[in-house]
Biopython code that builds the backbone (N, CA, C, O; Angstrom):
import numpy as np
from Bio.PDB.StructureBuilder import StructureBuilder

atoms = [
    (1, "UNK", "N", (-5.754, -10.593, 51.882)),
    (1, "UNK", "CA", (-5.972, -10.647, 50.427)),
    (1, "UNK", "C", (-6.793, -9.408, 50.006)),
    (1, "UNK", "O", (-7.826, -9.114, 50.607)),
    (2, "UNK", "N", (-6.339, -8.712, 49.003)),
    (2, "UNK", "CA", (-6.973, -7.461, 48.555)),
    (2, "UNK", "C", (-8.180, -7.825, 47.695)),
    (2, "UNK", "O", (-8.193, -8.791, 46.933)),
    (3, "UNK", "N", (-9.188, -6.982, 47.876)),
    (3, "UNK", "CA", (-10.403, -7.219, 47.064)),
    (3, "UNK", "C", (-10.228, -6.641, 45.691)),
    (3, "UNK", "O", (-9.561, -5.623, 45.509)),
    (4, "UNK", "N", (-10.817, -7.278, 44.745)),
    (4, "UNK", "CA", (-10.747, -6.876, 43.291)),
    (4, "UNK", "C", (-11.660, -5.640, 43.082)),
    (4, "UNK", "O", (-12.820, -5.612, 43.494)),
    (5, "UNK", "N", (-11.085, -4.653, 42.439)),
    (5, "UNK", "CA", (-11.803, -3.437, 42.125)),
    (5, "UNK", "C", (-12.721, -3.735, 40.974)),
    (5, "UNK", "O", (-12.260, -4.277, 39.970)),
    (6, "UNK", "N", (-14.028, -3.405, 41.059)),
    (6, "UNK", "CA", (-14.937, -3.584, 39.986)),
    (6, "UNK", "C", (-15.038, -2.258, 39.234)),
    (6, "UNK", "O", (-15.354, -1.215, 39.807)),
    (7, "UNK", "N", (-14.759, -2.332, 37.939)),
    (7, "UNK", "CA", (-14.831, -1.140, 37.097)),
    (7, "UNK", "C", (-16.332, -0.784, 36.966)),
    (7, "UNK", "O", (-17.186, -1.664, 36.860)),
    (8, "UNK", "N", (-16.618, 0.519, 36.977)),
    (8, "UNK", "CA", (-18.005, 0.997, 36.786)),
    (8, "UNK", "C", (-18.098, 2.075, 35.719)),
    (8, "UNK", "O", (-17.102, 2.689, 35.337)),
    (9, "UNK", "N", (-19.307, 2.285, 35.253)),
    (9, "UNK", "CA", (-19.540, 3.336, 34.319)),
    (9, "UNK", "C", (-20.780, 4.157, 34.812)),
    (9, "UNK", "O", (-21.713, 3.610, 35.400)),
    (10, "UNK", "N", (-20.742, 5.424, 34.555)),
    (10, "UNK", "CA", (-21.839, 6.284, 35.021)),
    (10, "UNK", "C", (-22.703, 6.586, 33.738)),
    (10, "UNK", "O", (-22.235, 7.175, 32.764)),
    (11, "UNK", "N", (-23.973, 6.144, 33.816)),
    (11, "UNK", "CA", (-24.809, 6.334, 32.725)),
    (11, "UNK", "C", (-26.042, 7.208, 33.015)),
    (11, "UNK", "O", (-26.671, 7.005, 34.053)),
    (12, "UNK", "N", (-26.421, 8.171, 32.152)),
    (12, "UNK", "CA", (-27.474, 9.067, 32.417)),
    (12, "UNK", "C", (-28.485, 8.944, 31.255)),
    (12, "UNK", "O", (-28.096, 8.865, 30.090)),
    (13, "UNK", "N", (-29.764, 8.928, 31.589)),
    (13, "UNK", "CA", (-30.790, 8.915, 30.586)),
    (13, "UNK", "C", (-31.092, 10.359, 30.196)),
    (13, "UNK", "O", (-31.626, 11.153, 30.971)),
    (14, "UNK", "N", (-30.715, 10.658, 28.932)),
    (14, "UNK", "CA", (-30.868, 12.083, 28.451)),
    (14, "UNK", "C", (-31.986, 12.275, 27.465)),
    (14, "UNK", "O", (-32.344, 13.411, 27.155)),
    (15, "UNK", "N", (-32.558, 11.179, 26.954)),
    (15, "UNK", "CA", (-33.650, 11.321, 26.000)),
    (15, "UNK", "C", (-34.621, 10.173, 26.254)),
    (15, "UNK", "O", (-34.244, 9.044, 26.569)),
    (16, "UNK", "N", (-35.916, 10.537, 26.095)),
    (16, "UNK", "CA", (-36.992, 9.626, 26.403)),
    (16, "UNK", "C", (-37.081, 8.501, 25.336)),
    (16, "UNK", "O", (-36.953, 8.755, 24.139)),
    (17, "UNK", "N", (-37.300, 7.275, 25.799)),
    (17, "UNK", "CA", (-37.493, 6.160, 24.822)),
    (17, "UNK", "C", (-38.880, 6.174, 24.137)),
    (17, "UNK", "O", (-39.109, 5.393, 23.213)),
    (18, "UNK", "N", (-39.794, 7.041, 24.571)),
    (18, "UNK", "CA", (-41.053, 7.138, 23.960)),
    (18, "UNK", "C", (-40.956, 7.536, 22.455)),
    (18, "UNK", "O", (-40.257, 8.487, 22.107)),
    (19, "UNK", "N", (-41.628, 6.834, 21.625)),
    (19, "UNK", "CA", (-41.574, 7.054, 20.213)),
    (19, "UNK", "C", (-40.537, 6.208, 19.486)),
    (19, "UNK", "O", (-40.439, 6.261, 18.260)),
    (20, "UNK", "N", (-39.762, 5.426, 20.240)),
    (20, "UNK", "CA", (-38.796, 4.529, 19.667)),
    (20, "UNK", "C", (-39.393, 3.094, 19.790)),
    (20, "UNK", "O", (-40.447, 2.912, 20.399)),
    (21, "UNK", "N", (-38.744, 2.140, 19.237)),
    (21, "UNK", "CA", (-39.101, 0.731, 19.339)),
    (21, "UNK", "C", (-39.318, 0.354, 20.759)),
    (21, "UNK", "O", (-38.557, 0.757, 21.639)),
    (22, "UNK", "N", (-40.376, -0.438, 21.013)),
    (22, "UNK", "CA", (-40.763, -0.901, 22.388)),
    (22, "UNK", "C", (-39.641, -1.690, 23.059)),
    (22, "UNK", "O", (-39.516, -1.677, 24.284)),
    (23, "UNK", "N", (-38.795, -2.401, 22.227)),
    (23, "UNK", "CA", (-37.705, -3.189, 22.769)),
    (23, "UNK", "C", (-36.674, -2.238, 23.403)),
    (23, "UNK", "O", (-36.052, -2.570, 24.412)),
    (24, "UNK", "N", (-36.498, -1.021, 22.782)),
    (24, "UNK", "CA", (-35.552, -0.123, 23.359)),
    (24, "UNK", "C", (-36.037, 0.440, 24.725)),
    (24, "UNK", "O", (-35.246, 0.680, 25.638)),
    (25, "UNK", "N", (-37.370, 0.635, 24.816)),
    (25, "UNK", "CA", (-37.888, 1.052, 26.062)),
    (25, "UNK", "C", (-37.718, -0.003, 27.174)),
    (25, "UNK", "O", (-37.514, 0.333, 28.340)),
    (26, "UNK", "N", (-37.802, -1.212, 26.803)),
    (26, "UNK", "CA", (-37.611, -2.328, 27.747)),
    (26, "UNK", "C", (-36.187, -2.427, 28.176)),
    (26, "UNK", "O", (-35.934, -2.752, 29.336)),
    (27, "UNK", "N", (-35.176, -2.152, 27.262)),
    (27, "UNK", "CA", (-33.800, -2.151, 27.624)),
    (27, "UNK", "C", (-33.500, -0.997, 28.575)),
    (27, "UNK", "O", (-32.733, -1.173, 29.521)),
    (28, "UNK", "N", (-34.071, 0.148, 28.355)),
    (28, "UNK", "CA", (-33.867, 1.294, 29.264)),
    (28, "UNK", "C", (-34.367, 0.945, 30.668)),
    (28, "UNK", "O", (-33.738, 1.237, 31.685)),
    (29, "UNK", "N", (-35.530, 0.307, 30.657)),
    (29, "UNK", "CA", (-36.125, -0.110, 31.967)),
    (29, "UNK", "C", (-35.262, -1.197, 32.663)),
    (29, "UNK", "O", (-35.086, -1.170, 33.881)),
    (30, "UNK", "N", (-34.746, -2.123, 31.887)),
    (30, "UNK", "CA", (-33.897, -3.176, 32.416)),
    (30, "UNK", "C", (-32.555, -2.585, 32.996)),
    (30, "UNK", "O", (-31.992, -3.147, 33.935)),
    (31, "UNK", "N", (-32.080, -1.494, 32.444)),
    (31, "UNK", "CA", (-30.887, -0.874, 32.969)),
    (31, "UNK", "C", (-31.199, -0.149, 34.307)),
    (31, "UNK", "O", (-30.270, 0.281, 34.990)),
    (32, "UNK", "N", (-32.462, -0.010, 34.683)),
    (32, "UNK", "CA", (-32.835, 0.564, 35.921)),
    (32, "UNK", "C", (-33.311, 1.960, 35.910)),
    (32, "UNK", "O", (-33.474, 2.553, 36.977)),
    (33, "UNK", "N", (-33.565, 2.574, 34.675)),
    (33, "UNK", "CA", (-33.993, 3.925, 34.576)),
    (33, "UNK", "C", (-35.508, 4.002, 34.688)),
    (33, "UNK", "O", (-36.232, 3.197, 34.102)),
    (34, "UNK", "N", (-35.980, 4.996, 35.461)),
    (34, "UNK", "CA", (-37.424, 5.226, 35.570)),
    (34, "UNK", "C", (-37.773, 6.629, 35.139)),
    (34, "UNK", "O", (-38.884, 6.846, 34.653)),
    (35, "UNK", "N", (-36.857, 7.627, 35.294)),
    (35, "UNK", "CA", (-37.127, 8.974, 34.944)),
    (35, "UNK", "C", (-36.083, 9.585, 34.013)),
    (35, "UNK", "O", (-34.937, 9.137, 34.004)),
    (36, "UNK", "N", (-36.439, 10.551, 33.266)),
    (36, "UNK", "CA", (-35.532, 11.285, 32.413)),
    (36, "UNK", "C", (-34.521, 12.029, 33.283)),
    (36, "UNK", "O", (-34.921, 12.608, 34.293)),
    (37, "UNK", "N", (-33.295, 12.042, 32.960)),
    (37, "UNK", "CA", (-32.251, 12.745, 33.712)),
    (37, "UNK", "C", (-31.702, 11.914, 34.827)),
    (37, "UNK", "O", (-30.782, 12.374, 35.504)),
    (38, "UNK", "N", (-32.189, 10.732, 35.074)),
    (38, "UNK", "CA", (-31.683, 9.901, 36.160)),
    (38, "UNK", "C", (-30.321, 9.332, 35.756)),
    (38, "UNK", "O", (-30.070, 9.003, 34.597)),
    (39, "UNK", "N", (-29.418, 9.230, 36.813)),
    (39, "UNK", "CA", (-28.129, 8.677, 36.587)),
    (39, "UNK", "C", (-27.973, 7.454, 37.364)),
    (39, "UNK", "O", (-28.434, 7.376, 38.503)),
    (40, "UNK", "N", (-27.313, 6.446, 36.777)),
    (40, "UNK", "CA", (-27.043, 5.160, 37.458)),
    (40, "UNK", "C", (-25.568, 4.829, 37.293)),
    (40, "UNK", "O", (-24.962, 5.136, 36.267)),
    (41, "UNK", "N", (-25.001, 4.203, 38.306)),
    (41, "UNK", "CA", (-23.626, 3.691, 38.224)),
    (41, "UNK", "C", (-23.733, 2.231, 38.090)),
    (41, "UNK", "O", (-24.246, 1.562, 38.988)),
    (42, "UNK", "N", (-23.254, 1.682, 36.966)),
    (42, "UNK", "CA", (-23.441, 0.296, 36.603)),
    (42, "UNK", "C", (-22.069, -0.356, 36.427)),
    (42, "UNK", "O", (-21.093, 0.310, 36.081)),
    (43, "UNK", "N", (-22.010, -1.686, 36.675)),
    (43, "UNK", "CA", (-20.739, -2.403, 36.471)),
    (43, "UNK", "C", (-20.385, -2.361, 35.032)),
    (43, "UNK", "O", (-21.278, -2.352, 34.184)),
    (44, "UNK", "N", (-19.106, -2.334, 34.705)),
    (44, "UNK", "CA", (-18.611, -2.315, 33.329)),
    (44, "UNK", "C", (-18.319, -3.700, 32.903)),
    (44, "UNK", "O", (-17.210, -4.208, 33.067)),
    (45, "UNK", "N", (-19.389, -4.352, 32.317)),
    (45, "UNK", "CA", (-19.169, -5.740, 31.791)),
    (45, "UNK", "C", (-19.806, -5.818, 30.406)),
    (45, "UNK", "O", (-20.443, -4.874, 29.939)),
    (46, "UNK", "N", (-19.615, -6.970, 29.765)),
    (46, "UNK", "CA", (-20.135, -7.137, 28.409)),
    (46, "UNK", "C", (-21.621, -7.002, 28.252)),
    (46, "UNK", "O", (-22.113, -6.452, 27.267)),
    (47, "UNK", "N", (-22.355, -7.525, 29.264)),
    (47, "UNK", "CA", (-23.851, -7.467, 29.183)),
    (47, "UNK", "C", (-24.343, -6.084, 29.273)),
    (47, "UNK", "O", (-25.264, -5.721, 28.540)),
    (48, "UNK", "N", (-23.795, -5.287, 30.117)),
    (48, "UNK", "CA", (-24.218, -3.875, 30.313)),
    (48, "UNK", "C", (-23.812, -3.091, 29.050)),
    (48, "UNK", "O", (-24.592, -2.292, 28.532)),
    (49, "UNK", "N", (-22.637, -3.319, 28.584)),
    (49, "UNK", "CA", (-22.113, -2.605, 27.400)),
    (49, "UNK", "C", (-22.969, -2.898, 26.154)),
    (49, "UNK", "O", (-23.200, -2.019, 25.324)),
    (50, "UNK", "N", (-23.437, -4.166, 26.042)),
    (50, "UNK", "CA", (-24.329, -4.527, 24.961)),
    (50, "UNK", "C", (-25.670, -3.823, 24.966)),
    (50, "UNK", "O", (-26.195, -3.407, 23.933)),
    (51, "UNK", "N", (-26.197, -3.710, 26.160)),
    (51, "UNK", "CA", (-27.510, -3.023, 26.370)),
    (51, "UNK", "C", (-27.335, -1.572, 26.080)),
    (51, "UNK", "O", (-28.212, -0.986, 25.445)),
    (52, "UNK", "N", (-26.240, -0.928, 26.509)),
    (52, "UNK", "CA", (-25.978, 0.466, 26.310)),
    (52, "UNK", "C", (-25.812, 0.692, 24.751)),
    (52, "UNK", "O", (-26.296, 1.695, 24.226)),
    (53, "UNK", "N", (-25.144, -0.227, 24.045)),
    (53, "UNK", "CA", (-24.902, -0.074, 22.663)),
    (53, "UNK", "C", (-26.283, 0.031, 21.905)),
    (53, "UNK", "O", (-26.434, 0.809, 20.964)),
    (54, "UNK", "N", (-27.231, -0.757, 22.348)),
    (54, "UNK", "CA", (-28.544, -0.817, 21.692)),
    (54, "UNK", "C", (-29.328, 0.520, 21.793)),
    (54, "UNK", "O", (-30.094, 0.860, 20.891)),
    (55, "UNK", "N", (-29.125, 1.279, 22.912)),
    (55, "UNK", "CA", (-29.846, 2.460, 23.140)),
    (55, "UNK", "C", (-28.910, 3.658, 23.408)),
    (55, "UNK", "O", (-29.243, 4.577, 24.156)),
    (56, "UNK", "N", (-27.746, 3.610, 22.776)),
    (56, "UNK", "CA", (-26.723, 4.692, 23.041)),
    (56, "UNK", "C", (-27.220, 6.059, 22.615)),
    (56, "UNK", "O", (-26.675, 7.053, 23.093)),
    (57, "UNK", "N", (-28.225, 6.181, 21.743)),
    (57, "UNK", "CA", (-28.737, 7.430, 21.330)),
    (57, "UNK", "C", (-29.585, 8.128, 22.404)),
    (57, "UNK", "O", (-29.885, 9.317, 22.303)),
    (58, "UNK", "N", (-29.960, 7.359, 23.430)),
    (58, "UNK", "CA", (-30.806, 7.829, 24.549)),
    (58, "UNK", "C", (-29.948, 8.133, 25.781)),
    (58, "UNK", "O", (-30.438, 8.755, 26.724)),
    (59, "UNK", "N", (-28.743, 7.729, 25.794)),
    (59, "UNK", "CA", (-27.917, 7.721, 27.021)),
    (59, "UNK", "C", (-26.667, 8.609, 26.889)),
    (59, "UNK", "O", (-26.212, 8.912, 25.786)),
    (60, "UNK", "N", (-26.130, 9.014, 28.052)),
    (60, "UNK", "CA", (-24.811, 9.662, 28.088)),
    (60, "UNK", "C", (-23.992, 8.732, 29.012)),
    (60, "UNK", "O", (-24.421, 8.410, 30.120)),
    (61, "UNK", "N", (-22.812, 8.313, 28.533)),
    (61, "UNK", "CA", (-22.005, 7.389, 29.271)),
    (61, "UNK", "C", (-20.668, 8.027, 29.594)),
    (61, "UNK", "O", (-20.004, 8.614, 28.739)),
    (62, "UNK", "N", (-20.285, 7.888, 30.904)),
    (62, "UNK", "CA", (-19.007, 8.434, 31.364)),
    (62, "UNK", "C", (-18.223, 7.328, 32.076)),
    (62, "UNK", "O", (-18.769, 6.597, 32.903)),
    (63, "UNK", "N", (-16.953, 7.221, 31.744)),
    (63, "UNK", "CA", (-16.085, 6.193, 32.392)),
    (63, "UNK", "C", (-15.785, 6.648, 33.806)),
    (63, "UNK", "O", (-15.585, 7.835, 34.061)),
    (64, "UNK", "N", (-15.757, 5.697, 34.718)),
    (64, "UNK", "CA", (-15.410, 6.002, 36.075)),
    (64, "UNK", "C", (-14.036, 5.336, 36.423)),
    (64, "UNK", "O", (-13.667, 4.333, 35.812)),
    (65, "UNK", "N", (-13.349, 5.859, 37.328)),
    (65, "UNK", "CA", (-12.006, 5.338, 37.672)),
    (65, "UNK", "C", (-12.129, 4.058, 38.511)),
    (65, "UNK", "O", (-11.116, 3.473, 38.897)),
]
sb = StructureBuilder()
sb.init_structure("model")
sb.init_model(0)
sb.init_chain("A")
sb.init_seg("    ")
for serial, (resi, resn, name, xyz) in enumerate(atoms, 1):
    if name == "N":
        sb.init_residue(resn, " ", resi, " ")
    sb.init_atom(name, np.array(xyz, "f"), 0.0, 1.0, " ", f" {name:<3s}", serial, name[0])
structure = sb.get_structure()
């Protein structure tokens, strides 16, 4: 039986959440970012997409195959 491929997205923190609403800083932290310029590979699901939508002005998102 073949394993199901999990779609992923590559997300990079390009702007600091400092100076924005504190909720946005908590969302960035919940996505796993600790430093500016850090890149994370995250599963492509509705929960992650919703979080990214809230702070999309701070992130760069790339689709992965």
